C-alpha positions as CSV (number, residue, x, y, z in Angstrom):
1,M,52.8,-26.7,15.0
2,R,55.2,-29.6,15.6
3,V,56.7,-29.2,12.2
4,C,57.2,-25.4,12.2
5,I,58.2,-24.7,15.7
6,P,61.3,-27.0,16.1
7,I,62.7,-26.0,12.7
8,A,62.1,-22.3,12.9
9,V,63.1,-22.1,16.4
10,V,66.0,-21.6,14.9
11,I,66.7,-22.1,13.2
12,L,67.1,-19.2,14.7
13,V,66.5,-22.0,14.8
14,Y,63.6,-22.2,19.7
15,G,66.8,-14.0,21.4
16,L,67.0,-12.8,23.3
17,A,65.6,-11.6,26.5
18,P,68.6,-13.7,27.0
19,L,69.1,-16.5,29.6
20,S,72.2,-15.6,31.4
21,S,75.3,-17.1,29.8
22,A,76.8,-17.4,33.3
23,G,74.6,-20.5,33.6
24,F,76.5,-22.1,30.7
25,A,79.9,-22.5,32.3
26,N,81.6,-24.8,29.8
27,T,84.8,-25.3,27.8
28,A,83.3,-23.9,24.6
29,V,82.3,-20.6,26.0
30,D,85.5,-20.2,28.1
31,E,87.6,-20.8,24.9
32,M,85.5,-18.3,22.9
33,A,86.1,-15.6,25.5
34,E,89.8,-15.9,24.8
35,A,89.5,-16.1,21.0
36,Q,91.1,-13.5,18.9
37,N,88.4,-13.5,16.2
38,R,84.8,-14.1,16.4
39,T,81.5,-13.1,14.8
40,E,78.3,-11.9,16.4
41,I,74.8,-12.2,14.9
42,S,71.6,-10.5,16.1
43,A,68.4,-11.3,14.1
44,R,64.7,-10.7,14.5
45,Y,61.9,-12.5,12.6
46,D,58.1,-12.3,12.4
47,G,55.8,-15.2,11.8
48,W,52.6,-14.8,9.6
49,V,49.5,-16.9,8.8
50,L,48.0,-15.4,5.7
51,V,48.1,-11.6,6.5
52,F,47.9,-12.1,10.3
53,K,51.0,-11.8,12.4
54,V,51.2,-14.7,14.9
55,G,54.7,-14.8,16.3
56,E,58.1,-13.2,16.9
57,I,61.5,-14.8,17.0
58,E,64.8,-13.2,18.2
59,L,68.2,-14.7,18.0
60,N,71.7,-13.8,19.3
61,A,74.7,-15.9,18.3
62,R,78.4,-15.7,18.8
63,F,81.0,-18.0,17.2
64,D,84.6,-18.4,16.0
65,D,86.5,-21.2,14.3
66,T,86.2,-23.5,17.3
67,A,83.1,-22.7,19.4
68,Y,79.6,-21.3,19.3
69,E,76.8,-20.2,21.6
70,A,73.4,-18.8,21.0
71,D,70.2,-17.6,22.7
72,S,66.7,-17.4,21.1
73,F,63.3,-16.2,22.2
74,V,60.0,-17.2,20.5
75,A,56.7,-15.8,21.5
76,A,53.1,-15.6,20.3
77,A,52.3,-12.1,18.9
78,G,49.6,-10.3,17.0
79,L,46.4,-12.4,16.4
80,A,47.8,-15.5,18.1
81,A,48.5,-13.5,21.3
82,L,44.8,-13.0,21.6
83,F,44.3,-16.8,21.9
84,T,47.4,-18.1,23.6
85,D,50.1,-16.8,26.0
86,F,53.1,-18.7,24.9
87,D,56.9,-18.3,24.7
88,I,60.1,-20.4,24.6
89,R,63.6,-19.2,25.7
90,S,66.4,-21.4,24.5
91,Q,70.2,-21.5,24.8
92,V,73.0,-23.6,23.3
93,A,76.8,-23.8,23.6
94,G,79.3,-26.1,22.0
95,Q,82.4,-26.8,19.9
96,L,82.8,-26.5,16.2
97,Q,84.6,-29.4,14.6
98,G,85.6,-28.5,11.1
99,G,82.5,-26.2,10.9
100,T,80.2,-29.0,12.2
101,P,78.5,-28.2,15.6
102,D,79.2,-30.5,18.5
103,P,76.8,-29.3,21.3
104,E,77.8,-29.5,24.9
105,R,74.6,-28.3,26.4
106,Y,71.2,-27.2,25.2
107,A,68.3,-25.8,27.3
108,H,65.0,-24.2,26.9
109,V,62.2,-23.0,29.1
110,E,58.7,-23.1,27.6
111,R,55.8,-21.2,29.1
112,T,52.1,-21.5,28.3
113,G,50.0,-19.3,30.5
114,E,51.0,-20.1,34.1
115,K,52.6,-23.5,33.1
116,V,56.4,-23.5,32.9
117,R,58.7,-26.4,32.0
118,A,62.5,-26.4,31.8
119,V,64.3,-28.8,29.6
120,D,68.1,-29.3,29.9
121,V,69.9,-31.6,27.4
122,S,73.5,-32.8,27.7
123,F,75.5,-34.7,25.1
124,E,78.0,-36.7,27.1
125,G,79.4,-39.7,25.2
126,N,77.7,-38.5,22.0
127,I,74.3,-39.4,23.6
128,A,71.7,-36.7,24.0
129,S,70.1,-37.0,27.4
130,S,67.5,-34.7,28.9
131,Q,66.4,-33.6,32.4
132,V,62.9,-32.1,32.6
133,E,61.2,-30.2,35.4
134,P,58.3,-30.8,35.9
135,P,58.7,-34.2,34.1
136,F,56.7,-35.0,31.0
137,G,53.5,-37.0,31.7
138,S,54.6,-39.2,28.8
139,W,57.9,-39.6,27.0
140,G,56.1,-40.7,23.8
141,V,55.0,-43.9,22.2
142,P,57.7,-45.2,21.8
143,P,60.0,-42.9,23.8
144,A,63.3,-41.9,22.2
145,S,65.7,-44.8,22.9
146,E,69.4,-44.4,23.7
147,S,70.1,-45.6,20.2
148,D,67.8,-42.9,18.7
149,R,69.5,-40.2,20.8
150,T,73.1,-41.3,19.9
151,G,74.6,-38.8,17.5
152,A,71.6,-36.4,17.6
153,I,72.0,-32.7,18.1
154,D,69.6,-30.0,19.4
155,P,67.3,-27.8,17.2
156,M,69.5,-24.7,17.4
157,S,72.7,-26.6,16.5
158,A,70.9,-28.1,13.6
159,F,70.9,-24.8,11.9
160,F,74.6,-24.1,12.6
161,Q,75.1,-27.4,10.8
162,L,72.8,-26.3,7.9
163,S,74.8,-23.1,7.5
164,G,77.9,-25.1,7.4
165,T,76.7,-27.2,4.5
166,L,76.1,-24.0,2.6
167,T,79.6,-22.6,3.2
168,G,82.3,-23.2,0.6
169,G,82.2,-25.6,-2.3
170,M,80.5,-25.1,-5.6
171,P,77.1,-23.4,-5.9
172,G,74.2,-25.7,-5.3
173,E,76.3,-28.3,-3.4
174,G,74.8,-27.3,0.0
175,C,71.6,-28.3,1.6
176,T,72.0,-32.1,1.2
177,G,71.9,-35.0,3.7
178,Q,70.2,-35.6,7.0
179,I,70.4,-33.9,10.3
180,P,69.3,-36.0,13.4
181,V,67.7,-33.8,16.0
182,F,66.6,-34.4,19.6
183,D,64.7,-31.5,21.3
184,G,64.5,-33.0,24.8
185,K,61.6,-35.3,24.1
186,A,61.0,-35.8,20.3
187,R,63.6,-37.3,18.1
188,Y,63.3,-36.5,14.4
189,N,65.4,-36.1,11.2
190,L,65.6,-33.1,8.9
191,N,66.1,-34.4,5.4
192,L,67.6,-31.7,3.2
193,E,67.2,-31.2,-0.6
194,P,68.4,-28.2,-2.7
195,A,65.7,-26.3,-4.5
196,G,67.8,-23.9,-6.6
197,R,68.2,-20.1,-6.2
198,Q,65.7,-17.3,-6.1
199,Q,65.6,-13.6,-5.7
200,V,64.1,-12.7,-2.3
201,R,63.2,-9.5,-0.6
202,T,62.5,-9.0,3.1
203,R,62.9,-6.0,5.4
204,A,66.3,-7.4,6.5
205,W,67.8,-8.5,3.2
206,R,67.3,-8.5,-0.6
207,G,69.1,-10.4,-3.3
208,E,69.7,-14.0,-4.5
209,A,69.2,-16.7,-1.9
210,L,69.7,-20.4,-2.0
211,V,66.5,-22.3,-1.4
212,C,66.6,-25.4,0.7
213,H,63.8,-27.9,1.4
214,A,63.8,-29.5,4.8
215,Y,61.5,-32.6,5.2
216,Y,60.5,-33.5,8.7
217,E,60.8,-37.2,9.6
218,P,59.5,-38.1,13.1
219,I,61.4,-41.0,14.7
220,S,60.3,-41.4,18.3
221,G,59.2,-39.5,21.4
222,Y,55.7,-38.5,20.2
223,D,52.4,-38.9,21.9
224,P,49.7,-40.1,19.5
225,E,47.9,-36.7,19.6
226,D,51.2,-34.9,18.7
227,Y,52.3,-37.1,15.9
228,P,52.7,-35.1,12.7
229,S,50.1,-35.7,10.0
230,E,51.0,-37.2,6.6
231,R,50.6,-33.8,5.1
232,E,53.0,-32.2,7.6
233,T,55.7,-34.8,6.7
234,R,55.0,-34.7,2.9
235,L,55.3,-30.9,2.5
236,P,58.7,-29.4,3.0
237,L,59.7,-26.4,5.0
238,E,61.1,-24.1,2.4
239,I,64.1,-22.1,3.6
240,W,65.7,-19.1,1.8
241,L,69.3,-18.8,3.0
242,A,71.3,-15.8,2.2
243,P,75.1,-15.3,2.3
244,F,76.5,-13.0,4.9
245,N,80.0,-11.7,5.7
246,D,81.2,-12.3,2.1
247,G,79.7,-15.8,2.0
248,A,81.4,-17.0,5.2
249,F,78.1,-18.3,6.4
250,H,74.4,-18.4,5.5
251,L,71.4,-17.3,7.5
252,P,67.7,-17.9,6.8
253,V,65.9,-14.8,5.6
254,R,62.5,-16.4,4.9
255,L,60.8,-19.7,5.8
256,H,57.5,-21.1,4.6
257,T,55.5,-24.2,5.1
258,R,52.2,-25.0,3.5
259,A,51.3,-27.4,6.4
260,G,48.5,-26.2,8.7
261,F,45.7,-23.7,8.0
262,G,46.8,-21.1,5.5
263,G,50.5,-22.1,5.9
264,V,53.1,-20.3,7.9
265,T,55.7,-17.7,6.7
266,I,58.6,-16.4,8.8
267,E,60.5,-13.5,7.5
268,A,63.6,-11.6,8.8
269,R,62.9,-8.0,9.8
270,E,66.4,-7.3,11.0
271,I,69.8,-9.1,10.7
272,I,73.0,-7.6,12.0
273,T,76.3,-9.4,11.7
274,T,79.4,-8.0,13.3
275,P,83.0,-9.4,13.0
276,Q,84.5,-9.0,16.4
277,T,88.3,-8.7,17.0
278,N,89.8,-8.5,20.4
């Protein structure tokens, strides 16, 4: 599910059987530890195909006015767990520049059965560069060039940025523009379009949400067998984003794509936000 996995994973979001934050020694996290005000988020989501549960996503995030960090955990569950043993643990940390994420490091460890691969992405000089162990057998046809990777951010930071576009301003002004993303191999754009407002009800949240359409545009770093189909790029991922903490930021409470057999729906089952003051 090349379309659904990078977007949803994070979205929430790609939490939290967390990877140790001690491994992310960087300026952003050090500054946050000394910040006077910060917000913490804990969220859990379930993925469904038709009436069958197929996955679970967990997210923990912590941010203030200048920095952010997050962990996520995605795993097959329910019916899908009968056919595949799969999970991804991800982590990101970076600076916030006027509400826009500037990642310093992103990493994920993906496991399928006994196969495990670690991907570590740095952003020195505004160029996303990855180290992978064990290495990919192919970096795609064509691989993501330095030009492609310049200015790109990771999948988790992409949704900090999406939340930022929905904060402040007049209603309906958010969810516009293009977000360039590099996940360690694939380089793609998320092209955003507003789709109005709807009432939504999930286990975690009910009320009016802003609906955002995210169109997946592959750029480079894909093997031919992994390249998204025309249907996958033509149909948007629909994202219902709800305001939290008096509209200070938005979080996805439902996601849906019609691509694939039966389509995929991801819904929040629990979202906890906690302003933190030292």
